[in-house]
N, C-alpha and C positions, 0 to 999 in steps of 0.2 A: 190567953189574951184573945178577946173578941176581935172579929174582923174590923169592926168599927173603931177599935182602939189602935189599929195598926197605923204606923206613920204614913205608909203608902197603901193605896187601895187598888185592888184588881180592877181592870178595865178603865182606869183613869190615866190621863196623860200628865206628864210632868216635864219640867225642864231641868237638866242637870249637866254638870261638867264631868267628862270622863278622865279618870286619874291614871289608870293602869290597864294592862292586858292580863287576862287570866290564863290558866294552863291550857285552855282550849282555844285561845286566841280571841276570846270575847272581851269587850270593853267593860271596865269596872268603874262605877261612880257611886256617889252617895247623895241621897236626898234626906236632908236633916239628919245626917249621920248614919242613915240606913243604907246598907250596901245593895246595889242593883247591878245585875249582869246583863249586858246588852250585846248580842251578836252583831258584828259588822261595825261597831263603834271603835274609835281610836283615841288614845290619850291626847289631851289638850282640846278635844272637841266639845263644843257646847251643843247639846242635842235635845230634841223632843222625843220622849220615850213613852210608850204605852205599856203599862204594867199588865203582864199576862199570868203571872203566878207569884204568890206571896207565901214565903215560909217564915218561920219564927225569927230568923236572924238575917235573912236576905230575900231578895226578890229577883225575878227574871222579867226583863222588859223587851219590847220589840221596837226597833229603831223606826221612828216615824219621819223625822226630819233632821237634817244636819244644819244647825243654825250658824255654827262657826267651824269650818273644817280644819283638820290637822294639816300642818305643812308637809307631813309625810304621806298624806292620802293621795292615791293615784287611781286612775280608772282601770279596772280589771281588763286584761286582754281577752279573756273568755266571757262570752255573753251569758253563760249559765253558771258562772263562778259562785254567785250568791245562793244557788239552789243545790249545786253538786257537793257531795261529801268529799271529793278528792282534794280540793284546795280550801284553805281557811284564811289565807293571808294575801290574796292577790290585790286587795285594796290598800295594802301597806307597801311603801317603797322598799327596795331590796336592802338598803342600808338599815332601815327600821326593822326589817325581819331579822337581820343578823344581830342587831342589838337586843331584840326580844329573846332570841335563842340563847345568847350569852347570859342574859339575866335569868332565864328559865333554869339553866344549869346551876347558876350561882344560888338561886333561891332554894332549889331542891337540896343542895348541900347544906345550906344554912338551916332550913326548917326540919329536914329529916335526919341528916347526919350530924347536925349541930356543929357544923364547921363554918367559921366566919373569918378565918385568918389565912386562907389560901387564895392566891390569885387565880381567877378563872380567865384564861387568855381569850381575846376576842375571837368569835366564831369565824372560821375560815370559809369564805364564800367563793362563788364562781364568777368568772368574767361574763359568761353568758348563762343566765339562770333559767332559760327556756329549753324545751325539747331535750331534756337530759335523761329521761327514763329509757332503759333498754328492755323493759318488760311491761306489756299491757295484760291486764287480767280483768276482763269485763264479764259480768253476768248478762244473760240473755233472757228476756221476758216477752210474752206475747199478750197483746190486749186488743181485742176486736180485730183480729187479723193483722194488726200492726206489730212489727218486730222492733223491740227496744233493746239497744245495746249501749252500755255506758256505766258510769259509776252509780252507786246507790245515792239517793238524796240524803241530806243530813238527818241522822237519827231515824232512818226508815229503811225499808226494803223496796221502796219505789225507785225504779231506775230512771235516772235523768238521761234521756237519749242523747248521745254525744256524736256529733258529726266530725268534730275536730277537737283534739285535746292538745293543748300547748305544752303539756309536760312530757308527752310521748314523742318518740321519733316520728318524723313526718310520714314515713312509709307505713306506719301503723294505721293511720287514717285511711289510706288506700286499701289496706288489707281488710280492715273492718267493714268497709263499704262493699267490697267484693263478697264477703261472707254474708252480709246483710241481704244483698240482692239474691244470692244463691238460696238462702233460707226461704225468702218470700216466693221466688219464682217456682221452686220445686216443692213448695208446701211442706218443708221439713218441720216436724213437730217440735215445739219448744217446751222445755221442762217447766212444770208447775210445782212449786214447793208444797202447796196444800194437798194436792191429790197424789203427788209423787209419780205423775205420769208425764209423758212427753220425752223427747230425746235430748236436744241440745241444751246444756246447762251453762257453760262458760266458754269464752274464747280467750286463749292465751297466746300471746305473741312475744317471742324473745328475739332480740337483735344484737349481733356482735358489732359494736360501734367501730372497733378497729379492723375487723376482718370483713364486715359487710354481710356476714352470713345471717340468714333469717330462719326461724322456726315458727311454724303455725301449729297450734294444738287445739283441737276441739274436745271439750270435756262433755261426754255423752252418757246418758242413762240407758246404756245398751251396749251391744257388741258390733253393730253394723251401721254405717252411715250411708243412707240411700243416695244414689247419683253421685257418689264420691268422685267418679272419673271426671265429671264436669267441673267440680270444684278444683280438683288437682290441676286440670288443664288451665284454668283461669289463674291460679296462684303461681303456676310454673312460669308464667310470663313476667313475673316480678323479678327484677335483677337481684341476685343474692339469695333467692329462695333455695334453701338447703334441706329442710326437713319439714314434712307435713305428717302430723301424728294425731291419733285419737287416744284420749285418756278415758278409761272406763271408770265411772263413779256411779254405782247403782245403790249407794247408801242414802238413807234419809238423814242428811246431815248438812251442816253449814260449811264443812270442810270442802274446799274447792276441788282438789285433785284426788282421784282414786289411786290405787297402787299399780294398776295394770295399764301399760301403754302398748299400742300396736302402730307400726309405721304404715302410713298410706302411700308415701312416696319419699324417696331420698334417704337420708341418713337418720339415725336415731338421736343424734345430738348435733350441736353446733360448737364452733370454736371462737373464743375471744381472748384478748390479751389484757393483762394489767402489768404495766411496766414492760419488762422483758419476758415475762412468764406467759405461757399459753394455758388456757383452761377449757376443758370439755364440759359443755353445759347440756344437760338432759331436761326433759319437761319437769322432773321432780327435784332438780338441783336448786339449792339456794345460791344465788349469785347477787351481789349487791346491785341495786337497780340504777345507781348513778356511777357509770364507769370512770368519769372524769374525777370525781371526788373520792372514789374508792382508792385510787392510787395515792391521793393526798392522805387519806385516813391511814392506810397501811404503812406508808412511809413514816408517818408520825408515830405510829405504834412501834415501829422498828427503831426509830430515833430515841424514843423513851426507854426502850429496853437496854440500849447501849451494850450490845453483845460484843464479846471479844473473840469468839470462836471456840471457847471451852465449855459453853453452857449446855445443859440438858433442859429443853423447853417442853412444857406441857401445854398443848393448844386444845382447849375445851370448847365444845360446840363448834367444831372446825368446819362444818359444811363440806364443800368440795375441795377443801385443803388450801384455800387462797392464802390465809395468814400463815399457815404451816409452811408452805413453800417459800414465802417471803422470808420467814425467820430461818428456815433451813439453810439459806444461802450464807447466813452469818453465824449460825450456831453449830455446835458439835453434833447435836442430835435433837430431833423433834418428834414427839408422839402426839398425834391428833386423835380426838375422840368425837364421835357424832352418832346420834340415834338413828338417823335415816340411812337405811342400808344402801339405797341407790346412790346417795351422796358419798358414802364411804368408797364405793366402787369407782365413782368418778374421781375421788381424791387419789386413789391408787393409780388410776390411769394418768391423772395429771402429773403425778410425781415421775412416772415413767416417761411421759411425753417431754418433760423438761429435764430429764436425765439427772434427777435429784435422788440420791440413794440413802441419805442420812435421815430418813423420815419413815415412820410407820403410822398406820391408821387402824383404830379399833372401832367396831360398831357396837352400839348399846347406849342405853340411857346413862348420861354422864354421872348422875347422882347414884347410880348402881355400880357402874364400872370402876370409877376411881377409888371408892372405899375398898373394894376387893383388891385392886392393884396395890394400894398402900399397904394392906395387910401382908402382901407378898414382897414388900420391900421397895415399892416405887418411891423415887426421890426426884426432885426437879429444882433447878436453880431459878428458873423463871416460869411463871404460870400466866398464860394468856387466856382471858375469859371474854367470850363474845356471845352472851346468852340471848335467848329470845326476850321479848318485851316484858315478860313476867319476872325476869331476873333469875338468880341462882337458887337452887334448892338448898335448904338449910343443911342437909346431910353433906352436900358437896362443900359448902363453906367450911364446915367443921373439919372435913378431911383435908382441905387445902391448908388450914391452920396447923394441922398435924404434920403435913409435908414440910411446912415452914420455908417456902421459897424465899430467896433474897429479894426478888422483885415480883410484883403482880401488875400486869398490864391489863386493864379492864376496858373493853370496848363495849359501849352501851348505846341502845336506841331508845332508852327511856330514862330520863334523869331521875324520876322518883324511885324506881326499883334499884337503879344504880346507887343512889344515895343510901338507900336502906342497906344494901350489901356492903358498901364502903364503911358504913358505921360499924358493922360487925368486925371488919378487919382492923379498924382503928382502935376499937375497944380491946382488941387482943394484941396490941403492940405494934401495928404497922403505922407508918407515917404517910400522909398524902403529900405527894411532891409536886406533880404537875397536872393541870386540867386543861384540855384543849377541845372545845366544841368544834365540830366540822359540819357544815351545812350540806347534808346529802340530799335534802328534800326541800328545795326552794318552793315558796308559796304555800307550804303546809306548816303545821305547828310542830312537826317532828324535827329532832336534832340528834345527831350522833355525837358521842363524846369519847375521847381517849383519856384515860387516867393512869398515872403511875403511882403505885404504892411500893414502899420499900421497908424491909424489916429493920428495926432499930438494933 
């Protein structure tokens, strides 16, 4: 089809009504039946849109003017929300965000898993949906002697310099500012992705919301931080400072953390709690970023499993053992598996710290470890899956089907890959029983979901 034959033309403005939100939080409307995606637009809004890209079946537009605003539109709290890649939904009120996330899970199950007859419960939200993150992970860039620290801009590697982030704990803003001034005053070199030169790559801050303990980790392209004594002295003045660490990443990669850490001051880890359990958190540990909703999520997973104390539970992608230890309090025995060696060591220490003995942890890629264990006779009554965003490996799914647990509790951070994996289980005789979205990431498009499958 020629460009002149298209219903909409690039670089032309049109008026349209937004009908829905897409998977990335963009508004979707139609111009004479032709779909147009517009970032920043909300359902029920009448807008003026500039067409910036036209494909065969749809187009992308840029929001020019809101002619009739949605009743759910609010003013973003952050003045860089429209530029920053950290948030996508600050312009939508919180009730609308929860409705969007519930629908997102429902549509993934309908379109991918072909399930349309199971109730998706309303997403569980927060009373206070700001300042909920216990981890900051900011890249650092230098431009004409200016140091930029913040999130990447949308669809780019350009850093949106961030003085204050309303998703992070307040103390993170102060820590980032101290490090920013230190880097500038002492002319510490900043890493450049193109040349692979320069020292400081990322700043990582972890905070124990319940304990008040703080870890600061500088990711560096080297083995020495110049003038470290000055920075240590400044950071020590912050109440709760427990650990100041350097992580060495000398690889030419987009992976943030390297494998080697060395402590500049204090301890090598911090402690935080979920419910009644304590967890040791190192720089390389995966720990859910929203401690308030993590407790909600894990309690829901435990509720779905309905353990009576006689079960053997297999916890796959177990991280530092958070779910494993929750389930071990109610099960006969739990075996956790995780690929990251440091996380497995943390998990073992966490079990010891909490005096839980009916749990073991194995290190290795789950898709490699579990098939081998099955051949040696591994059985389980309940399997808990909490995979990364890409979902489960096909080999692992096939092995779980061979193990044939009575129940599968699937915890997911991506509705699409979750629906894909759920479809496999359902095709092999499992029934989908309960679906509960939990909003772990307010003001973003992301949603966590707990699903219960049981064997017929």
